[in-house]
N, C-alpha and C positions, 0 to 999 in steps of 0.2 A: 016220107022224107024224100027230098029231091034226088039224093044219090041213088036210092033204090029205084026210083022212076027212071032215071038215066040208065042205070044198069039194065033194067028190064027192056028199055027201048033198044039199047045196043045188042042185047041178046036176041030180040025179035028181028033185028036187022042182019043177023047172021054172025055176029062177032062171038067168038068163043072166049069166055072169060074164065081163066084159071087162076087159082090162088098160087102165088109163088111158093116154091118149096124152100123153106129156110132150114139150112143145115145147122144143127146145134154146134156151137163152138167147141173145139177140142183143144185141150191143153192141160198144163199142170194144175190149173185152178178151175177146170170145167165144172160148172154147177155150184161153185163156192161163192159165198158172200163174205168178203174179207174186210175186216176193220183193222186199222193200224193205230197203235197207241204208244205213248212214251216218246223218248228222244231217239230218233233213228240216225244212223250214220249216213244213210243215203237220202236223197231227195224224196220226200213223201209222195209228191204228185207223180214222179217217175215210177216209183214202186207201184202206185195205184194203176198207172197206165200199163205197166207190165202185167199185172193181174188181169186186167181187162183183155189184153192181147192174148192171154193164155186161157180165155174162155170163162173167166170169173167176173164177178161184179164187186164193187166196193161200196162201203157205206161209212158214214162219219160217226155213227152211234151203234152200240151193241144192242141188239134186239133178239127176240126168239128166232128170227130168220137168219141171224148171223151164223155162219158155219165155221169160221176160222178167225182167230185174233192173232195178229202179229205184234208182239210186245217188245218195244225197245227199252232202253234204260229209263228208270224212274216212272214206269207205268203206274197209273193210279186207279181211278174209279172204273174205267172201262175194263181193266184187268179183273177187278173184283167182281164186276157184274158178269163177265164171261165165265169166271170160275163158278159163280152161283148158278148160272144157266148150263153149266157143264159143256161149254163150247171148247172145241179143240184150240189149244194155244201153242203158238210157235214163237221161239225167240227170233230176233232178226237174223241171227246166224243160221238157224234152222231153215228160215224162209229162203235165205240166199243159197243154201245147199239144195233145197228143193228145186229152185230155179235152175241151178247148175246140173241137176239130175244125179246128184251124188248122195 
């Protein structure tokens, strides 16, 4: 592949090629994959951005990889699936308390 050939040529020319060290994100949701469901009192995209800023990731569907579900009012099939998969479930209020650190 062209990239490997180029990398080899650069190394032969004396360039030191190091992989960048990526620090894992640290925060309230570090390592979590969070799904939101139901009617939230806050803006969903802002809540998702907050999770990402705190080291987590978000998804739109519940899967085996989901680690946390935040359930607003009138949550439906995503809540049922999370219960079936024994995924940790927070109410929106519990989510807000977790963010606030209380």
